[in-house]
Backbone bond lengths (Angstrom), bond angles and torsions (degrees), N, CA, C in turn:
res aa  C-N    CA-C-N  psi(-1)  N-CA   C-N-CA  omega(-1)  CA-C   N-CA-C  phi
1 M - - - 1.443 - - 1.534 111.37 -
2 T 1.330 116.33 -29.19 1.464 119.09 -179.30 1.528 111.60 -72.25
3 I 1.319 116.56 -20.59 1.472 119.50 178.68 1.528 110.68 -67.38
4 L 1.330 117.50 -27.17 1.465 121.11 178.38 1.527 111.81 -65.00
5 T 1.325 117.14 -29.40 1.467 119.68 177.74 1.520 111.14 -68.05
6 L 1.316 117.32 -19.73 1.457 121.72 175.87 1.532 111.55 -94.82
7 L 1.332 116.73 -42.51 1.466 121.05 -174.55 1.524 113.30 -70.24
8 I 1.311 118.09 -37.98 1.468 120.44 -178.10 1.530 111.45 -65.04
9 P 1.330 120.53 -47.69 1.480 118.74 176.93 1.529 112.96 -64.88
10 V 1.329 117.48 -37.24 1.468 120.16 178.16 1.527 109.70 -62.97
11 T 1.312 117.76 -42.30 1.457 121.76 178.65 1.528 111.23 -63.95
12 L 1.318 117.15 -42.02 1.465 120.23 179.07 1.525 111.81 -65.97
13 V 1.320 116.99 -38.94 1.473 120.38 177.75 1.533 110.30 -66.14
14 M 1.320 118.02 -43.30 1.462 120.82 179.07 1.528 111.07 -63.93
15 G 1.319 117.39 -38.57 1.462 120.78 176.71 1.516 111.60 -65.62
16 A 1.341 117.13 -39.35 1.466 120.61 178.35 1.521 111.23 -66.84
17 V 1.333 117.27 -37.61 1.464 120.55 177.65 1.532 109.97 -65.59
18 G 1.318 117.36 -43.28 1.465 120.78 178.19 1.517 112.09 -63.54
19 L 1.313 117.13 -41.59 1.462 121.31 178.23 1.528 110.71 -66.33
20 G 1.326 116.08 -39.41 1.462 120.18 176.76 1.528 111.60 -63.71
21 A 1.332 117.07 -40.26 1.468 120.38 177.75 1.529 110.84 -65.04
22 F 1.319 117.10 -37.47 1.466 120.24 178.18 1.523 111.23 -65.26
23 F 1.334 116.91 -45.69 1.464 119.49 179.25 1.522 111.80 -67.22
24 W 1.338 118.05 -33.18 1.462 120.88 175.13 1.528 110.54 -63.54
25 S 1.344 117.03 -42.25 1.462 119.57 -179.92 1.530 111.18 -67.48
26 L 1.324 117.92 -33.66 1.462 120.30 175.17 1.528 110.77 -65.96
27 H 1.314 116.32 -43.30 1.466 121.47 -177.53 1.525 111.80 -68.73
28 S 1.329 117.89 -33.25 1.465 120.37 -177.17 1.525 113.08 -85.04
29 G 1.340 118.54 -0.49 1.468 121.62 174.31 1.517 114.70 85.08
30 Q 1.308 118.31 28.44 1.463 120.80 -178.93 1.530 112.49 -70.13
31 Y 1.320 118.14 -21.35 1.464 121.58 -174.80 1.521 112.25 -111.89
32 E 1.309 118.63 22.90 1.464 121.51 -175.37 1.528 112.79 -74.86
33 D 1.325 118.84 -44.53 1.463 122.04 -172.18 1.527 109.64 -121.13
34 L 1.315 116.77 76.03 1.459 120.21 -176.84 1.523 112.54 -73.13
35 S 1.336 117.95 -38.72 1.463 119.28 -178.54 1.523 111.46 -72.71
36 G 1.312 117.89 -31.99 1.466 120.40 177.97 1.513 111.63 -65.02
37 D 1.331 117.25 -41.16 1.455 120.26 177.68 1.520 111.12 -66.74
38 A 1.311 117.09 -36.70 1.459 120.21 -179.73 1.526 111.08 -67.01
39 E 1.310 117.84 -36.18 1.466 120.62 179.25 1.520 111.54 -81.87
40 R 1.303 118.18 -31.50 1.461 121.90 -177.20 1.524 111.57 -64.26
41 I 1.323 117.69 -30.16 1.453 120.24 -179.46 1.531 111.30 -73.63
42 L 1.331 117.45 -23.23 1.461 120.88 -177.99 1.523 113.34 -85.51
43 F 1.327 117.66 -28.60 1.449 121.30 -174.26 1.522 109.90 -115.36
44 D 1.324 115.57 132.70 1.448 121.38 178.07 1.516 108.12 -103.21
45 E 1.322 117.34 136.86 1.461 120.72 -177.61 1.519 111.90 -68.38
46 D 1.322 117.98 -22.06 1.462 121.20 -178.99 1.525 113.08 -85.42
47 D 1.323 117.98 -8.63 1.469 120.40 -179.58 1.518 111.00 -68.79
48 K 1.316 115.33 141.81 1.464 121.64 175.02 1.519 107.47 -120.78
49 P 1.339 118.10 146.91 1.464 119.18 179.94 1.525 110.78 -64.90
50 L 1.323 115.09 148.26 1.458 120.15 177.93 1.521 110.16 -73.23
51 A 1.309 116.52 149.62 1.456 121.15 176.92 1.533 108.86 -69.42
52 A 1.333 115.99 147.50 1.461 120.17 -179.40 1.523 110.85 -66.02
53 Y 1.323 117.12 -39.94 1.463 122.60 179.47 1.523 107.95 -133.31
54 P 1.301 117.59 149.90 1.457 118.88 177.41 1.535 110.72 -67.99
55 P 1.320 117.73 158.37 1.467 119.62 179.55 1.525 111.44 -58.62
56 G 1.316 117.16 138.11 1.459 122.39 -179.53 1.514 113.89 88.04
57 H 1.301 119.13 -1.92 1.459 122.63 179.29 1.517 107.80 -86.20
58 S 1.330 116.87 142.13 1.459 120.43 -175.33 1.526 113.21 -77.46
59 G 1.302 118.17 -15.42 1.446 120.29 179.15 1.514 113.47 95.54
60 T 1.302 118.83 -2.34 1.464 121.85 177.05 1.514 108.96 -102.30
61 T 1.314 115.38 164.46 1.466 118.88 -179.14 1.529 111.51 -75.36
62 K 1.322 117.32 -32.99 1.463 120.31 177.22 1.517 108.71 -113.66
63 E 1.321 115.21 128.23 1.467 118.38 179.62 1.532 109.37 -84.21
64 K 1.303 115.42 143.96 1.472 120.59 179.20 1.521 108.70 -83.01
65 T 1.311 115.40 139.18 1.467 119.68 176.38 1.518 108.16 -101.88
66 P 1.316 118.13 137.19 1.487 120.30 -179.20 1.488 114.29 -70.66
């Protein structure tokens, strides 16, 4: 039973620290642009679009034979 006199204050302090961290993240703007972060992970700025046809391809579905 005496352990509760230690565990209850420790739990309350840990909860206050977690709540303080949450309010700090709200104040510092961590949740301002949620959709931008979601899209930024999908697209890389270094990506280039693929070519429609490989080099040397005539662009038609059937190649002509000489």
